[in-house]
ROFI-697109 format. One line per field, with one value per residue: residue number from 1; residue in three letters; z, x, y of N, C-alpha, C, CB in turn. Coordinates in steps of 0.001 Angstrom, whole numbers, plus 500000, padded with zeros to 6 digits. Each point is the difference from the previous one (the first is absolute). Glycine has a CB too. Layout:
BEGIN
n: c(NUM ...)
res: c(ala ...)
n_up: c(Z ...)
n_east: c(X ...)
n_north: c(Y ...)
ca_up: c(Z ...)
ca_east: c(X ...)
ca_north: c(Y ...)
c_up: c(Z ...)
c_east: c(X ...)
c_north: c(Y ...)
cb_up: c(Z ...)
cb_east: c(X ...)
cb_north: c(Y ...)
end
This chain:
BEGIN
n: c(1 2 3 4 5 6 7 8 9 10 11 12 13 14 15 16 17 18 19 20 21 22 23 24 25 26 27 28 29 30 31 32 33 34 35 36 37 38 39 40 41 42 43 44 45 46 47 48 49 50 51 52 53 54 55 56 57 58 59 60 61 62 63 64 65 66 67 68 69 70 71 72 73 74 75 76 77 78 79 80 81 82 83 84 85 86 87 88 89 90 91 92 93 94 95 96 97 98 99 100 101 102 103 104 105 106 107 108 109 110 111 112 113)
res: c(unk unk unk unk unk unk unk unk unk unk unk unk unk unk unk unk unk unk unk unk unk unk unk unk unk unk unk unk unk unk unk unk unk unk unk unk unk unk unk unk unk unk unk unk unk unk unk unk unk unk unk unk unk unk unk unk unk unk unk unk unk unk unk unk unk unk unk unk unk unk unk unk unk unk unk unk unk unk unk unk unk unk unk unk unk unk unk unk unk unk unk unk unk unk unk unk unk unk unk unk unk unk unk unk unk unk unk unk unk unk unk unk unk)
n_up: c(473430 498099 499248 499782 501670 497469 497594 501153 497500 501351 497034 502901 502568 496928 501002 502948 498767 498154 502573 501332 497692 499284 503127 500530 497684 500735 503196 498338 498763 502024 501962 497896 499592 503373 500454 498493 501108 502460 498273 498833 502767 501086 498172 500994 502401 498230 497881 503016 502508 498364 500302 503391 499640 497610 500709 503767 498474 502944 498667 502412 496992 502243 496468 498896 501609 499962 496831 499448 502236 497862 497495 501033 498836 496059 499206 501748 499441 497381 500665 502585 502438 502146 499784 502463 496255 499340 502760 500712 496944 500598 503767 499067 498612 502384 501116 497879 499897 502923 500261 497690 501423 502235 498314 498310 502878 501111 497570 500154 503528 498636 497532 498290 496683)
n_east: c(098620 500743 500747 501546 502244 501534 498718 497099 496281 500480 497139 500583 500965 502805 501541 500114 501614 501754 500703 501419 502040 501012 500554 501270 502297 502062 500921 501997 501205 500326 500997 502507 501458 500792 502427 502177 500175 501164 502625 501461 500654 502082 503202 500884 501138 503209 500846 499719 501621 502333 499277 499978 502965 500885 499385 501445 497258 498134 498351 498606 501860 497639 499502 498495 497125 500002 499432 497786 497886 499636 498950 497820 498871 499692 499115 498390 499559 498792 498599 499168 503230 499443 502808 498345 500254 502871 501313 499882 501078 503219 499367 500002 502103 501497 500332 501729 502721 500973 500318 502332 502362 501169 501440 501517 501538 500158 502284 500374 500961 500231 501919 496453 501970)
n_north: c(257086 502183 496822 502588 498765 501992 499819 498439 500531 497567 499733 497478 498192 499766 502827 498656 497623 501611 502593 498655 499406 502557 500735 496662 499857 502292 498727 498849 502042 501272 497183 498235 502965 499811 498061 501323 502451 499725 499273 503833 501165 497648 501063 502904 499302 499679 502859 501024 498581 500069 503424 499699 497067 502436 501848 499678 501213 500058 498318 503717 502506 501566 500415 496855 499844 504121 499321 498631 502132 501994 497754 499185 503076 499861 497332 499277 502989 499563 498093 502958 497070 499718 501777 496680 497427 500334 500374 495809 499681 501365 498848 498285 501096 501092 497832 498840 500762 499504 496920 499961 501638 498666 497457 501437 500696 496818 499416 502690 499294 496905 500280 499629 501952)
ca_up: c(500012 498706 499733 499336 500826 499272 498505 500039 500588 500150 499974 500129 501139 498952 499510 501220 500325 499363 500406 501591 499811 499200 500740 500841 499172 499527 501570 500065 499076 500551 500889 499766 499304 500963 500445 499418 500322 501722 500052 499091 500753 501427 499114 500207 501097 500411 499318 500729 500706 499889 499603 501407 501136 499794 499951 501171 500191 500468 498365 499770 499313 500207 499141 499431 499573 500019 498973 499289 500141 499381 498940 500666 500767 498974 499602 500401 499363 498842 499596 501021 501062 501503 499682 501542 499434 499268 500733 500695 499028 499558 500784 499916 499237 500565 501430 499025 499382 500971 500405 498858 500215 501411 499550 498830 500623 501318 498996 499138 501431 500549 499132 499154 499144)
ca_east: c(501576 500692 501165 501220 501079 501195 500181 499545 498733 499598 498555 499743 500504 500935 501147 501114 500656 501341 500280 500459 501215 501189 500809 500722 500699 500748 500696 501287 500956 501159 500289 500898 500961 500287 500753 501298 500099 500283 501318 500623 500293 500730 501252 500590 500356 500872 500707 500167 500870 501354 500436 500164 501207 501011 499878 499286 498768 499314 499190 498440 500258 499183 499824 499544 498753 499162 500268 499286 498742 499567 499736 498365 498919 499366 499313 498402 499522 499637 498604 498706 500120 500305 501438 501133 499987 500997 501208 500362 500309 501910 500593 500376 501052 500928 500386 500443 501091 501004 500191 500630 500963 500612 500460 501416 501217 500121 501749 501062 501525 500573 501032 499012 500025)
ca_north: c(499973 500198 499444 500632 500719 500515 499491 498699 499689 498219 500012 498847 499643 499459 501083 500278 498645 499987 501089 499294 498974 500872 500932 499449 499692 501545 500282 498618 500291 501409 499974 499243 501153 500641 498742 500141 501299 499851 498902 500606 501231 499171 499544 500919 500271 499491 501430 501004 499602 499832 501473 501391 499694 500927 501352 499709 500352 498759 499850 500084 501717 501020 501016 499242 499489 501264 499625 499073 500344 501290 499332 499073 500556 500418 499382 499797 500896 499681 498691 500491 499367 500777 500409 499238 498999 500261 500435 498461 499294 500356 499058 498232 499749 500394 499070 499013 500692 500432 498657 499102 500682 499571 498637 499825 500519 498899 499136 500144 500328 498624 499653 498862 500281)
c_up: c(498943 500251 499202 500738 498874 498563 499827 500393 499718 500172 500620 500769 498997 499425 501269 500601 499310 500474 500809 499679 499489 500830 500834 499184 499785 501459 499936 499406 500361 501090 499777 499458 501209 500782 499415 500051 501328 500007 498998 500827 501223 499561 499786 500851 499833 499166 500975 501522 499719 499925 501279 500923 499095 500112 501565 500479 500880 499360 500509 499712 499516 498374 499007 500347 500660 498653 499177 500792 499357 498308 500041 500252 498342 499104 500130 500285 498184 499682 501323 501095 501020 500696 501465 499483 499424 500589 501468 499028 499478 501396 500111 499304 500650 500902 499624 499482 500999 500793 498778 499897 501153 499670 498845 500687 501347 499178 499392 501360 500590 499341 499140 498254 498810)
c_east: c(500274 501078 501433 500817 501213 499427 499069 497914 499788 498100 499654 500973 501374 501115 500713 501049 501294 500754 501158 501176 501105 500752 500630 501293 501386 500571 501220 501219 500988 500710 501175 501619 500670 501228 501493 500423 500671 501462 501098 500910 500945 501870 500989 501005 501928 500847 499995 500742 501315 500339 499712 500918 501136 500373 499832 499321 498965 498716 498470 501025 498671 499760 499254 498408 499212 499757 498674 498509 499017 499616 498544 498842 499218 499540 498451 499207 499070 499144 499834 499844 500317 501357 500356 499830 501549 501048 500436 500227 501822 500243 500590 501180 501047 500851 500996 501544 501080 500459 500990 501730 501047 500552 500722 501713 500759 501368 500827 501417 500840 501036 498864 499642 501095)
c_north: c(499935 499033 500252 500298 499760 499798 498679 500403 498548 499895 498451 499329 498936 501161 500023 498924 499933 501581 499735 499401 500779 500776 499047 499561 501374 500551 499318 499930 500877 499779 498793 500991 500620 499102 499815 501140 500673 499405 500947 501181 499269 499476 501136 500464 499696 501093 501140 500064 499704 501561 500800 499157 500715 501229 500705 501206 499418 499682 500514 501685 500800 501045 498907 499429 501286 500382 499224 500429 501429 499846 499272 500976 500542 499090 499161 500960 500087 499131 500443 498304 500079 500042 498835 498515 499774 500415 498424 499394 500513 500001 498676 499661 500370 499065 498595 500064 500353 498923 499020 500335 499480 498500 500104 500503 498714 498887 500250 500384 498743 498823 498775 500805 500589)
cb_up: c(501691 499393 500441 498576 502862 501770 499832 501106 499735 501766 497724 498134 502220 499307 498200 500637 500253 497667 499761 501074 499469 498112 499927 501505 499051 497758 501467 500023 498599 499365 501034 499469 497844 499951 500139 498763 498607 500939 500144 498101 499346 500806 498734 499185 501248 500712 497636 498497 500680 498788 497355 500200 501334 499186 497478 500544 498123 502053 498664 501893 498906 502979 500487 499693 499909 502093 501095 499359 501922 501928 499791 501546 503078 500349 499796 500777 501974 499808 498218 497570 498908 500388 498623 502728 499660 498596 499374 501816 499411 497648 500407 499884 498186 499632 501167 499342 498321 500077 501446 498481 499053 501707 500922 497690 499421 501215 499696 497295 501181 500889 501797 502912 501519)
cb_east: c(500456 499432 498156 499047 499101 502080 502637 503262 499059 502868 499731 498822 497255 497925 498745 498153 497822 499016 497799 497761 498596 498733 498627 497942 497560 498080 497901 498372 498488 498599 497726 497640 498451 497475 497651 499695 498142 497310 498446 498033 497512 496886 498544 498387 497064 499206 499144 498087 498281 500138 499408 497240 499248 499791 498936 501545 500649 501039 501453 497323 502358 500998 502184 502537 500383 500895 502479 502142 501046 501674 502558 501370 501371 501110 502238 500572 502077 501640 500368 498184 500004 497806 500135 499342 497345 498685 498971 498739 496863 500421 498883 497694 498915 498701 497309 497539 498427 499055 497396 497416 498410 498182 498203 497891 498648 496579 499267 498114 498411 497825 502783 498434 498229)
cb_north: c(499111 502518 498978 500741 499485 499360 500917 498584 502340 499276 501866 500191 500229 498271 501631 501459 498823 498208 500884 499347 497977 500225 502119 499385 498289 500822 500071 498830 499547 501650 501198 497979 500647 501187 498926 498506 499652 499365 497113 499306 501619 498595 498345 499977 499355 497400 499457 500304 499547 497462 499863 501425 497335 498745 499565 498240 500580 500391 497424 497850 499139 499774 501989 499829 497054 500790 500062 497865 498546 501260 499837 498179 500875 501697 500529 498327 500534 500648 497459 502160 499393 499311 503319 501667 500296 500298 503521 499763 499746 501817 501274 499422 500152 501873 500720 500083 500872 502110 500378 500086 501704 501495 498945 500860 502957 499980 498989 501044 501948 500480 500599 498941 499782)
end
């Protein structure tokens, strides 16, 4: 069995276990960063919602969403990442942002801001 995969060469069970443990630690750190970035991204919904409300814009902005989709597709292609999966992730982030914007505008209109 060839134990060379990419840049890693595993010679025994201990090395394999260490690689697994270290990789899981890194994934946990990245997950924490991703969560913080999602929170940061979502928090911008307040600013966006207020600006859109003032400008008389709808929450759904087809032009902006197409720009984001095209950018993400290019990034996915450049990094050889499954575009369908990335689309699903971006769609979820967009839904999260739109829901937050709707809630903010509703509160703004109800006089709670």
